[in-house]
N, CA, C and O of each residue as an XYZ file, in Angstrom:
320
protein
N      12.341    -39.217   -160.947
C      12.938    -39.260   -159.777
C      12.866    -38.521   -158.356
O      13.808    -38.394   -157.574
N      11.508    -38.043   -158.176
C      11.202    -37.773   -156.984
C      10.701    -38.948   -156.609
O      11.068    -39.524   -155.585
N       9.593    -39.508   -157.619
C       9.446    -40.914   -157.076
C       9.747    -42.090   -156.406
O       9.292    -42.837   -155.540
N      10.990    -41.916   -157.383
C      12.250    -42.897   -156.901
C      12.894    -42.241   -155.692
O      13.533    -43.175   -155.206
N      13.073    -41.309   -155.020
C      14.056    -40.937   -154.208
C      15.283    -40.804   -154.356
O      16.127    -40.822   -153.460
N      15.550    -40.587   -156.123
C      17.029    -40.111   -156.598
C      17.398    -38.844   -156.517
O      18.543    -38.430   -156.700
N      15.905    -37.832   -156.087
C      16.685    -36.509   -156.686
C      17.218    -35.813   -155.747
O      17.606    -34.685   -156.050
N      17.353    -36.197   -154.615
C      18.026    -35.080   -153.528
C      19.757    -35.804   -154.101
O      20.540    -35.046   -154.673
N      20.118    -37.216   -153.858
C      21.549    -37.478   -154.667
C      21.462    -37.182   -156.210
O      22.064    -38.113   -156.745
N      21.052    -36.430   -157.053
C      21.171    -35.880   -158.391
C      21.095    -34.583   -158.032
O      21.970    -33.985   -158.659
N      20.490    -33.848   -157.339
C      21.033    -32.733   -157.206
C      22.106    -32.219   -156.353
O      22.671    -31.133   -156.487
N      22.375    -33.300   -155.271
C      23.632    -32.758   -154.559
C      24.862    -33.290   -155.586
O      26.035    -33.223   -155.220
N      24.467    -33.842   -156.950
C      25.795    -34.302   -157.876
C      26.432    -32.756   -158.692
O      27.461    -32.237   -159.124
N      24.826    -32.514   -158.488
C      24.945    -31.025   -159.777
C      25.177    -29.987   -159.056
O      25.097    -28.879   -159.586
N      25.511    -30.111   -157.718
C      25.989    -28.807   -156.895
C      27.512    -28.932   -156.983
O      28.045    -27.871   -157.305
N      28.523    -30.168   -156.737
C      29.394    -30.257   -157.118
C      29.903    -30.250   -158.464
O      31.065    -29.866   -158.602
N      29.303    -30.575   -159.405
C      29.179    -30.240   -160.698
C      29.311    -28.929   -161.051
O      30.261    -28.601   -161.761
N      28.526    -28.135   -160.677
C      28.149    -26.681   -160.379
C      29.670    -25.800   -160.023
O      29.941    -24.678   -160.451
N      30.300    -26.420   -159.375
C      30.937    -25.315   -158.317
C      31.981    -24.694   -159.073
O      32.246    -23.570   -158.647
N      32.642    -25.051   -160.031
C      33.354    -23.844   -160.489
C      32.859    -23.058   -161.444
O      33.631    -22.192   -161.857
N      31.555    -23.119   -162.022
C      30.708    -22.196   -161.950
C      30.076    -21.098   -161.154
O      29.871    -19.893   -161.303
N      29.907    -21.783   -160.475
C      29.349    -20.636   -158.849
C      30.587    -20.072   -158.398
O      30.582    -18.901   -158.018
N      31.729    -20.792   -158.385
C      32.703    -19.723   -157.453
C      33.758    -19.066   -158.294
O      34.681    -18.367   -157.876
N      33.522    -19.351   -159.402
C      34.744    -18.311   -160.379
C      35.554    -19.503   -161.111
O      35.188    -20.677   -161.159
N      36.801    -18.923   -161.707
C      37.937    -19.509   -161.880
C      39.251    -19.583   -161.137
O      40.082    -20.461   -161.370
N      39.419    -18.596   -160.200
C      40.595    -18.155   -159.430
C      39.636    -19.171   -157.974
O      39.984    -20.304   -158.306
N      39.016    -19.315   -157.102
C      38.414    -20.075   -156.130
C      38.418    -21.775   -156.969
O      38.719    -22.825   -156.402
N      38.091    -21.659   -158.098
C      37.997    -23.056   -158.473
C      39.079    -23.702   -158.698
O      39.094    -24.921   -158.528
N      40.168    -23.036   -159.111
C      41.445    -23.789   -159.645
C      42.097    -24.182   -157.553
O      42.508    -25.317   -157.308
N      42.068    -23.316   -156.621
C      42.397    -23.425   -155.459
C      41.483    -24.249   -154.674
O      41.630    -23.993   -153.479
N      40.668    -25.068   -154.872
C      39.616    -25.804   -154.151
C      39.343    -27.191   -154.879
O      39.794    -27.529   -155.974
N      38.924    -27.559   -154.457
C      38.488    -28.951   -154.575
C      36.907    -29.820   -153.872
O      37.161    -30.593   -152.948
N      35.414    -29.705   -154.268
C      34.449    -29.939   -153.556
C      34.460    -31.794   -153.467
O      34.427    -32.601   -154.396
N      34.503    -31.962   -152.415
C      34.468    -33.594   -152.424
C      33.120    -34.090   -152.084
O      32.761    -35.060   -152.751
N      32.525    -33.772   -151.450
C      31.269    -34.403   -151.319
C      29.638    -33.370   -150.677
O      29.424    -32.159   -150.724
N      28.817    -34.464   -150.158
C      28.069    -33.536   -149.822
C      27.430    -34.619   -148.715
O      27.586    -35.801   -149.021
N      26.810    -34.374   -147.606
C      26.458    -35.560   -146.669
C      25.275    -33.951   -146.150
O      25.327    -32.722   -146.205
N      24.404    -34.957   -145.712
C      22.876    -34.353   -145.310
C      22.842    -32.687   -145.203
O      22.418    -32.006   -144.270
N      23.383    -32.291   -146.366
C      23.062    -30.725   -146.999
C      24.230    -29.816   -146.651
O      24.049    -28.603   -146.757
N      25.775    -30.419   -146.120
C      26.726    -29.941   -146.137
C      27.801    -30.613   -146.932
O      28.242    -31.737   -146.691
N      28.156    -29.876   -147.836
C      29.340    -29.632   -148.649
C      30.588    -29.665   -147.919
O      30.979    -28.964   -146.986
N      31.256    -30.845   -148.678
C      32.810    -30.513   -148.034
C      33.560    -30.431   -148.826
O      33.750    -31.365   -149.605
N      34.340    -29.116   -148.901
C      35.822    -28.573   -149.917
C      36.584    -28.666   -149.248
O      36.523    -28.610   -148.020
N      37.494    -28.834   -149.933
C      39.114    -28.998   -149.673
C      39.640    -27.886   -150.486
O      39.496    -27.758   -151.702
N      40.513    -26.786   -149.364
C      41.358    -25.749   -149.813
C      42.636    -25.870   -149.761
O      43.195    -26.609   -148.951
N      43.144    -25.268   -150.486
C      44.488    -25.655   -150.974
C      45.394    -25.071   -149.801
O      46.514    -25.577   -149.877
N      45.314    -24.427   -149.039
C      45.699    -23.317   -148.209
C      44.870    -23.016   -146.175
O      43.888    -23.629   -145.754
N      45.189    -22.594   -145.856
C      44.518    -22.026   -144.810
C      44.259    -20.584   -144.937
O      43.368    -20.042   -144.283
N      45.052    -19.914   -145.803
C      44.698    -18.535   -146.448
C      43.302    -18.812   -147.025
O      42.362    -18.178   -146.546
N      43.040    -19.844   -148.172
C      42.373    -19.812   -149.295
C      40.817    -20.089   -148.308
O      39.814    -19.518   -148.736
N      40.646    -21.153   -146.732
C      40.121    -21.753   -146.277
C      39.344    -20.210   -145.333
O      38.114    -20.174   -145.304
N      39.816    -19.522   -144.916
C      39.777    -18.292   -144.206
C      38.963    -17.233   -144.825
O      38.043    -16.596   -144.311
N      39.534    -17.133   -146.218
C      39.130    -16.202   -147.446
C      37.496    -16.565   -147.752
O      36.513    -15.828   -147.691
N      37.606    -17.944   -148.093
C      36.184    -18.804   -148.103
C      34.769    -18.639   -147.333
O      33.625    -18.489   -147.763
N      35.315    -18.728   -145.990
C      34.615    -18.569   -144.908
C      33.851    -17.171   -145.101
O      32.651    -17.348   -145.308
N      34.193    -16.011   -145.088
C      33.668    -15.007   -145.370
C      32.843    -15.012   -146.696
O      31.940    -14.216   -146.954
N      33.332    -16.140   -147.591
C      32.284    -16.155   -148.522
C      30.797    -16.579   -148.797
O      29.823    -16.130   -149.402
N      31.182    -17.864   -147.907
C      30.469    -18.625   -147.668
C      29.128    -18.399   -148.079
O      28.826    -18.585   -149.258
N      28.084    -17.927   -147.046
C      27.020    -17.340   -147.573
C      26.713    -17.386   -148.856
O      25.945    -18.174   -149.409
N      27.403    -16.422   -149.375
C      27.501    -15.869   -150.842
C      27.002    -17.144   -151.707
O      26.121    -17.271   -152.557
N      27.878    -17.976   -151.169
C      27.849    -19.131   -152.143
C      27.297    -20.125   -152.113
O      27.226    -20.758   -153.166
N      26.832    -20.534   -151.188
C      25.225    -21.220   -150.646
C      24.366    -20.768   -151.244
O      23.389    -21.414   -151.624
N      24.543    -19.652   -151.434
C      22.628    -18.927   -152.087
C      22.974    -18.957   -153.544
O      22.090    -19.546   -154.166
N      24.002    -18.509   -154.347
C      24.467    -18.948   -155.754
C      23.798    -20.375   -156.074
O      23.087    -20.682   -157.031
N      24.258    -21.195   -154.936
C      24.549    -22.695   -155.637
C      23.142    -23.649   -155.512
O      22.857    -24.662   -156.151
N      22.182    -22.776   -154.192
C      21.034    -22.984   -154.468
C      20.026    -22.486   -155.491
O      18.876    -22.908   -155.610
N      20.540    -21.643   -156.131
C      19.977    -20.564   -156.631
C      20.292    -21.383   -157.932
O      19.307    -21.896   -158.463
N      21.394    -21.567   -158.469
C      21.326    -22.257   -159.894
C      20.803    -23.978   -160.133
O      20.615    -24.572   -161.195
N      20.630    -24.597   -158.345
C      19.421    -25.480   -158.450
C      18.340    -25.411   -158.375
O      17.598    -26.393   -158.363
N      17.976    -24.244   -158.305
C      16.973    -24.163   -157.957
C      15.437    -24.525   -156.957
O      14.220    -24.646   -157.100
N      16.671    -24.591   -155.747
C      16.381    -25.700   -154.570
C      17.279    -25.683   -153.695
O      18.462    -25.589   -154.022
N      16.893    -25.771   -152.429
C      17.765    -25.695   -151.371
C      17.897    -26.999   -150.667
O      17.247    -27.695   -149.887
N      19.466    -27.019   -151.537
C      20.097    -28.725   -151.375
C      21.331    -28.151   -150.400
O      21.414    -28.743   -149.324
N      22.021    -27.389   -150.562
C      23.246    -26.966   -149.699
C      22.724    -25.667   -148.571
O      22.238    -24.556   -148.787
N      23.138    -26.513   -147.096
C      22.215    -26.006   -146.094
C      24.187    -25.069   -145.177
O      24.487    -24.183   -144.377
N      24.725    -25.872   -145.867
C      26.377    -25.439   -145.178
C      27.414    -25.806   -145.901
O      27.287    -26.799   -146.618
N      28.695    -25.071   -145.869
C      29.844    -25.772   -146.611
C      31.015    -25.585   -145.700
O      31.426    -24.602   -145.084
N      31.591    -27.299   -145.835
C      32.584    -27.043   -144.575
C      34.365    -26.699   -145.595
O      34.681    -27.101   -146.714
N      34.781    -26.244   -145.076
C      36.477    -25.957   -146.307
C      37.609    -26.782   -144.834
O      37.761    -26.492   -143.648
N      38.240    -27.977   -145.828
C      39.344    -28.179   -144.638
C      40.038    -28.191   -145.504
O      41.247    -28.332   -145.324
C-alpha cells in the first residue's frame, strides 16, 4: 500500500470505521463521521450541545484515534 500511495486513504477510512470504538456508544449514537480531507475529520453532531461537548473532548479523541491507527493520520476534527 505504501508504494502504491494508497496507505493514506486506507488509514483515513480506518479512522472513520474506528470512530464508534474510540468515542464510545453514547457519542457514537449522536454523531456521524462523514469524511477526512487533508487530515481533518468532519463529524456531524446531532445538536449544538453535542458539538460543544465534543469540542472539549477533541484533543483526546484525536490522540486516541491516532493511537489506534499507530500513525498520526488525524490532525484536527471539525464538528458540524
